[in-house]
Phi, psi and omega in degrees: 000320183289330177289326181293321172307304176307314178300320176298317183296317180297324180282330184267000189290330180225129176297319178238167184285143171229138183288347176221159170265109186244185186278169178298151166260083195270347180254311185219188178047040176297146179242192178295323179286134180283294180233066181306321184292314174310314179285343167293322172295325180291318181298325175287334176290312187271352184271186184238355184277173175298146186256120174242134184236044175246116182231141354286145180231156184299139170266103185286345180264005186299311184282323185300315184264008183307301184300317184293327183275331189248358176301333179266005175297164179295327168236125179216133181216127181222139184200183175215157172246121179100184179215166175062216189290341180268007183289144180246105178273147174213163178201150177217147173217146189224132179223123174288142181237148176212136185224150173225129186242145164237121179232131185224149175075211183078178184296338178287340183057049183215161172235131187249107176197131347281149171253119182237132172225142175215147183181203189222139176244116181246137176211160184169183179205166175207108191055239184269001180260129178230158177205163168208148182220123176243102177240133183218160171241139187242140169225132181223138173259125183247141180281333182288142183288327174245080186303147175244162181288129181285328182254007176083359172264179186293148171208168184236143175261116186261151179086005180297329187284354186236167179255013189280356181072016185254030177300142180204150175270141178220153180190171179229149180220149174208156166225141187208154173220133171234110187236141173249122182254151171226168192302326179235012187216144174219132167241133189219153169250134185212156158239117187190193181232130174287146175217106184240137174112168187281354178281164179245309185266333194232029177302147193252331180279298176233136182225140187297345183272003173289165177272149191287150183221166178270138187207157174247117192241143171230119197237110171250133180233119179239084183062245182278357187258123167243130171241125185232126185235141184215143168245133176230146177259101186266159179254138186284315186263141178290347174256117189299331182286347185301139175296336179301338179278003167285345168277161185261134170230114182250140179245132166235142182207147176235141170230134178240119189231122176244114184252108184247089177063250181270355183253128171229133181236134186225147169228134184235141176221143193231143163213126179252130174243134177261118182054032169218159179206120179239091187303334176309327184292347178285337181295126188293343180268006175278110175287111191295319184298339178270311184298335185302325181291353179270359183238159177304122190305315190278008170235013173218150186219124186230164185198160175229147179218144182231136182222155185218136176229135172228134180255131186244125171051029173055037180216336187221142167242137168239139184206164175201161175221140175238131184242125179249103171284314179191158177206151173271330177194159174299322179302309180296325174298319181292317184289326173058041176270329191239160189283356173279007174247092188241122188200169176210155183222153178208137172238144182204165177210137173229142173229137177209165176207147177246141177241159168253101181260094181054043180086357179248144179285127179241120176257122178236144183191166173211146180223139181220138176224150170231134180225134178236122184242115181288158179297149182066005174294138181077356184271178180209179184293157184286345180271008181207182183227055181256029175302148177281066189215157177225124185052031173088358183250140176302140168294330188260232183304128185284352175274351173081183183290156176065051186219152175227123181226146172236126178236138177218120177236144170243138185214163173208150175220127180249125180275129181257206181292141182063231176257017182281153176203165172231129185246136175225135178220153174224109185257117171259137176221127173245126187224126174245119183239114183292164184240349183292178177301136186090015173264338179254139184294345176266001174296123177299141183279140176209150179273114176220164170296118182271154174237111180279119178045042187295124174059022179290132176282149181286128174245113186239138182228140174236127188221097171281154181213147176224141178213131164252138176227130175250188179294328185227003189213143175222153173225136182226136171230124178235137180225137175243138179238170176068242191275358176220067181288136176200163167220137178229128174231136181216137170234129177224151178234140177219130178250000000 
């Protein structure tokens, strides 16, 4: 019975097809599914298959399930060229999307009402080529006289040249994947966010809360072994229009992941180059932590991360990650007195269980993590701009250097009639963020006696959320209390 329940959950988890299994869209480009990545972690916790924690990764069921999931789209077309074994099959589906948002409070000190987005979701395949594109236009009315970007990317204020009082904010966003597949390999061009490792909130090397960037990926999968290589084009300045972004910040990274039943072991390595580009670093057999020594120190920045995940009784995952930015020696790393020892650590646990509630699938779970990021981690020298950041935000842990964070969430999702479902969650966060030198990712690195979260106040937030998803409509309500008060309401339609 439980296997049948899991099969139903896998089929019902996404109304439409996606060529990759990716990270959450936590700032913009929200879809009908509220937190699909969290539920993917849940399925890996309670399931029996190998556990892989490299996102975005290939969706092997994309072509096989395409007709079943997409035949009801507003635009759907499938055909083939030729016949029999020589036939070349292709299909495409398109769905218009419209969303309406209300956002109040939060760190921006602003109210957005109304916030309207509209766009098109395209997906399809032709033989071994697959693609998806989510592209939308946004228009927002802000209460603040000097509005700030809600999602951290560039925006325009319209109507400033008139006195009509009809100023509004507008911008466009997209995420896309174009992949060419072979039995054991995939090469793809994408605009997305990398998320590597078994953590959900606090991954240290690459984290879903970074801002999206353009990248080239190469993914090899040989049974339990996955090798993922990436090149990404990063922006130096947090403001996209800045002339600082005429300079280049290039990222190369590799991930090696071995999934052996209930055990998954991973290693990630990163190298950031400023105004230099070495395509050789894209080759997945090149060890970046060794090759780094062949380039000028002041224009490159590298790091290593190791992670471990173990599943118990198909009900619990325990996991951890250690991130090493730099060290002067193993002894000094242990003593941990000076800033030339820059590292981060994370521990976590997820538990889940699936029930059959009067013929309806009910998923229950909880996930908790603690992460410590030392001062100056992700930072770089003052003579260059090779920080491990994009648009001013860390590629890794979203709390940045000199931080201690605890996240704890309880959640449930109930499948209703057809593909409808209700999600309920409660997220607790305890954060201590230091203010000394080395607490901001833009702080220039220098060797000093470091102080970890010295006199940092506790920042506590409690955020309940509820979401309803139907076949073509979704409603979400999120509320924040205590040190991070906010409210977000959203309704969305997709045909």
